[in-house]
VEXDREN-2710 file (C-alpha; in Angstrom, 1 decimal):
% VEXDREN-2710
k/r/px/py/pz
1/MET/0.0/0.1/0.0
2/ALA/1.3/3.5/-0.9
3/THR/1.0/6.7/1.4
4/LEU/0.2/10.2/0.3
5/GLU/3.8/11.0/1.4
6/SER/5.3/8.4/-0.8
7/LEU/3.1/9.3/-3.7
8/THR/3.7/13.0/-3.7
9/GLU/7.5/12.4/-3.3
10/LEU/7.5/10.1/-6.3
11/ALA/5.6/12.7/-8.4
12/GLY/7.9/15.4/-7.3
13/LEU/5.2/17.4/-5.3
14/PHE/5.5/19.4/-2.1
15/GLU/3.7/19.5/1.2
16/PRO/0.7/21.7/0.1
17/ALA/-0.2/19.2/-2.5
18/ARG/-0.1/16.3/0.0
19/ASP/-2.3/18.3/2.3
20/ALA/-4.8/19.1/-0.5
21/LEU/-4.8/15.4/-1.4
22/ALA/-5.4/14.4/2.1
23/SER/-8.5/16.8/2.1
24/TYR/-9.9/15.0/-0.9
25/VAL/-9.3/11.5/0.7
26/ASP/-11.1/12.8/3.9
27/ALA/-14.0/13.9/1.8
28/VAL/-14.4/10.4/0.1
29/VAL/-14.1/8.7/3.5
30/SER/-16.5/10.9/5.2
31/TRP/-19.2/11.1/2.6
32/ARG/-22.4/9.5/3.9
33/ALA/-25.0/10.6/1.4
34/GLY/-24.6/7.8/-1.0
35/ASN/-22.1/5.2/-2.1
36/ILE/-19.8/6.8/-4.8
37/THR/-17.1/4.2/-4.7
38/GLY/-16.8/0.6/-3.6
39/LEU/-13.8/1.4/-1.5
40/SER/-14.1/2.0/2.1
41/ASP/-10.6/1.6/3.4
42/ARG/-8.6/4.7/3.5
43/ALA/-5.4/2.8/2.2
44/GLN/-7.3/1.4/-0.7
45/ILE/-8.7/5.0/-1.6
46/VAL/-5.1/6.3/-1.5
47/ASP/-3.9/3.6/-3.8
48/THR/-6.8/3.3/-6.3
49/LEU/-8.0/6.9/-6.4
50/VAL/-5.1/9.2/-5.6
51/GLY/-2.0/6.9/-6.7
52/ASP/-3.3/5.7/-10.0
53/SER/-4.4/9.4/-10.9
54/LEU/-0.9/10.9/-10.1
55/ALA/0.8/8.2/-12.1
56/LEU/-0.6/10.2/-15.2
57/LEU/1.9/13.0/-14.4
58/ALA/4.6/10.9/-15.8
59/VAL/3.0/10.5/-19.2
60/ASP/4.6/13.0/-21.7
61/GLU/1.3/14.2/-23.3
62/VAL/-0.2/14.9/-20.0
63/ARG/2.9/16.5/-18.5
64/ALA/3.0/18.8/-21.6
65/ALA/-0.7/19.9/-21.2
66/SER/-0.2/20.5/-17.5
67/VAL/2.1/23.5/-17.9
68/VAL/-0.2/25.3/-20.4
69/SER/-1.8/28.0/-18.3
70/GLY/-5.6/27.9/-18.3
71/SER/-5.5/24.5/-20.1
72/THR/-9.1/23.0/-20.1
73/TRP/-9.5/19.4/-19.0
74/LEU/-12.5/17.4/-18.8
75/ASP/-13.1/14.2/-16.5
76/LEU/-15.6/12.1/-18.3
77/GLY/-17.8/10.0/-16.0
78/SER/-16.1/11.5/-13.0
79/GLY/-17.7/9.5/-10.3
80/ALA/-15.7/9.9/-7.2
81/GLY/-13.6/12.6/-9.0
82/VAL/-10.9/10.6/-10.6
83/PRO/-8.6/11.2/-12.0
84/GLY/-9.8/14.9/-12.4
85/LEU/-9.7/16.0/-8.8
86/PRO/-6.4/14.6/-7.7
87/LEU/-4.7/16.1/-10.9
88/ALA/-6.5/19.5/-10.3
89/LEU/-5.1/19.5/-6.8
90/THR/-1.6/19.0/-7.9
91/VAL/-1.6/20.9/-11.2
92/PRO/-2.4/24.6/-10.5
93/GLU/-2.3/25.7/-14.1
94/ILE/-5.3/23.7/-15.4
95/HIS/-9.0/24.3/-15.3
96/VAL/-11.1/21.0/-14.8
97/THR/-14.7/20.0/-15.7
98/LEU/-16.0/17.1/-13.7
99/LEU/-18.8/15.5/-15.7
100/ASP/-21.2/12.8/-14.4
101/SER/-24.9/12.1/-15.1
102/VAL/-25.7/10.5/-11.8
103/SER/-27.1/13.1/-9.3
104/LYS/-25.7/11.5/-6.1
105/LYS/-22.2/11.5/-7.6
106/CYS/-22.5/15.2/-8.7
107/ALA/-23.5/16.0/-5.2
108/PHE/-20.4/14.5/-3.8
109/LEU/-18.3/16.2/-6.4
110/ARG/-19.6/19.6/-5.6
111/HIS/-18.8/18.8/-1.8
112/ALA/-15.3/17.7/-2.8
113/VAL/-14.6/20.8/-4.8
114/MET/-15.6/23.0/-1.9
115/ALA/-13.8/20.8/0.7
116/THR/-10.5/21.2/-1.3
117/GLY/-11.0/24.8/-2.1
118/LEU/-11.0/24.4/-5.9
119/GLU/-14.1/26.5/-6.8
120/ASP/-12.1/28.8/-8.9
121/ARG/-10.6/26.1/-11.3
122/VAL/-13.0/23.2/-11.1
123/ARG/-16.7/23.0/-12.1
124/VAL/-19.1/20.1/-11.8
125/ILE/-21.6/19.5/-14.6
126/CYS/-24.4/16.9/-14.0
127/SER/-25.1/15.7/-17.6
128/ARG/-24.6/13.2/-20.2
129/SER/-21.5/13.8/-22.6
130/GLU/-23.9/13.6/-25.6
131/GLU/-25.9/16.5/-24.2
132/LEU/-22.9/18.5/-23.1
133/ALA/-21.3/18.4/-26.6
134/THR/-24.4/20.2/-28.0
135/ARG/-24.2/23.2/-25.6
136/PRO/-22.5/26.4/-26.9
137/GLY/-18.9/26.6/-26.1
138/GLU/-18.5/23.0/-25.2
139/ARG/-18.1/21.2/-28.4
140/GLU/-14.3/20.6/-29.3
141/ALA/-13.4/22.8/-26.1
142/TYR/-11.0/20.5/-24.1
143/ARG/-7.4/20.0/-24.4
144/ILE/-7.5/16.8/-22.4
145/VAL/-10.4/14.5/-21.9
146/LEU/-9.8/11.8/-18.9
147/ALA/-11.7/8.6/-18.4
148/ARG/-11.4/5.9/-15.8
149/ALA/-13.5/2.8/-15.3
150/VAL/-16.5/4.3/-17.5
151/GLY/-16.8/1.8/-20.3
152/PRO/-15.3/0.0/-23.2
153/LEU/-12.6/2.1/-25.2
154/ALA/-14.8/2.2/-28.3
155/THR/-17.5/3.8/-26.3
156/LEU/-15.2/6.3/-24.6
157/ILE/-13.7/7.3/-27.9
158/GLU/-17.1/8.1/-29.3
159/LEU/-18.2/10.1/-26.1
160/ALA/-15.0/12.0/-25.9
161/ALA/-14.4/12.9/-29.6
162/PRO/-17.0/15.7/-29.9
163/LEU/-15.5/17.4/-26.7
164/LEU/-11.9/17.3/-27.7
165/MET/-10.3/20.2/-29.4
166/LEU/-8.1/19.5/-32.5
167/GLY/-4.8/18.2/-31.3
168/GLY/-6.3/17.4/-27.9
169/GLN/-5.6/14.2/-26.1
170/LEU/-8.1/11.4/-24.8
171/VAL/-6.5/9.7/-21.8
172/VAL/-8.1/6.4/-20.8
173/CYS/-6.9/4.8/-17.5
174/THR/-7.4/1.0/-17.7
175/SER/-5.5/-2.3/-17.3
176/ALA/-3.0/-3.7/-19.8
177/PRO/-5.2/-6.9/-20.5
178/ARG/-8.4/-4.8/-21.1
179/ALA/-6.6/-2.3/-23.4
180/ALA/-5.2/-5.2/-25.5
181/GLU/-8.6/-7.0/-25.6
182/GLU/-10.4/-3.8/-26.8
183/SER/-7.7/-2.6/-29.1
184/ALA/-9.3/-3.6/-32.4
185/ALA/-12.7/-2.1/-31.6
186/ALA/-11.0/1.0/-30.4
187/ALA/-9.1/1.4/-33.5
188/GLY/-12.3/1.3/-35.6
189/ALA/-14.1/3.9/-33.4
190/ALA/-11.0/6.1/-33.5
191/ASP/-10.9/6.2/-37.2
192/ALA/-14.7/7.0/-37.4
193/CYS/-14.5/9.7/-34.9
194/GLY/-11.4/11.6/-36.1
195/LEU/-8.8/10.3/-33.5
196/ALA/-5.5/8.8/-34.4
197/PRO/-4.6/5.4/-33.0
198/GLY/-2.5/6.1/-30.0
199/ARG/-0.1/4.4/-27.7
200/THR/-0.6/2.4/-24.6
201/VAL/1.7/3.8/-21.8
202/PRO/2.4/1.7/-18.7
203/LEU/1.8/3.7/-15.6
204/THR/4.8/2.5/-13.8
205/ARG/4.2/4.9/-10.9
206/SER/0.8/3.6/-10.1
207/PRO/0.3/1.3/-7.1
208/LEU/-2.2/-0.8/-9.1
209/ASP/-0.9/-3.9/-11.1
210/ARG/-0.7/-3.5/-14.8
211/SER/-2.2/0.0/-15.0
212/VAL/-1.8/1.8/-18.2
213/ALA/-3.0/4.8/-20.0
214/VAL/-4.4/4.7/-23.5
215/MET/-3.6/7.8/-25.5
216/LEU/-5.5/8.9/-28.5
217/GLU/-5.0/12.3/-30.3
218/LYS/-7.8/14.3/-32.0
219/ALA/-6.4/14.3/-35.4
220/ALA/-9.5/15.7/-37.5
221/PRO/-12.5/17.6/-36.7
222/THR/-15.5/15.9/-35.2
223/PRO/-17.9/14.4/-37.9
224/SER/-21.1/16.4/-37.9
225/TRP/-23.2/13.4/-37.2
226/LEU/-21.7/13.0/-33.7
227/PRO/-22.8/12.8/-31.0
228/ARG/-25.3/10.1/-31.7
229/ARG/-28.4/9.7/-29.5
230/ILE/-27.8/9.3/-25.8
231/GLY/-27.1/5.6/-25.1
232/LEU/-26.2/4.5/-28.6
233/ALA/-22.4/4.7/-27.9
234/ARG/-23.0/2.1/-25.3
235/ARG/-25.5/-0.2/-26.9
236/ARG/-24.0/-0.1/-30.4
237/PRO/-20.3/1.0/-30.1
238/LEU/-18.7/2.1/-33.5
239/GLY/-15.9/-0.3/-34.6
240/SER/-17.6/-3.4/-32.8
END
């Protein structure tokens, strides 16, 4: 099991970041309004939510985007706020949108944003990604779209594509076996949605076994027929 001290030291972060992450972990542990994660043990929360999120800071594309002042990032299906909240707490240059369609999770996310003092750089939107992509100012607005434990790669590619700016990166946290199993369908979906087939980066700093980040770059404008109707990306994924 990792500790916040060891994780922040590994990531080259300082005491303020560690204290901010501790406030986030406290918010997860103390939340009683509904189950937002299957984890109840503090050490597991640190490993699974914080450690796996901070491991992304070693990925070249993520590191490059993290130094762009005002860079806009979106956490798709944010749930308990990962990886968006831990990254926002440790990268002061970025502005993060936490997107989830489940009201009880959105309530937690708002609580966690307040508890960690991120109101000026983090917003919570309770909506489906298909609906968000039709709002003024949201389509192709994000340099980075993050996703973790949300769904198959082909589905995530379709949901993220309309929200990514040209040249932006989709960053999917998953396991090496799952990434390999879904690679063929993901390649088909990427081609249909204007994303270039990316690389799979081992997250060697993650406390979790065989954790990887699948990286895909937005190479072409989003086709006008995207997004499809709500739910189709899950029921009938492109490339499957």
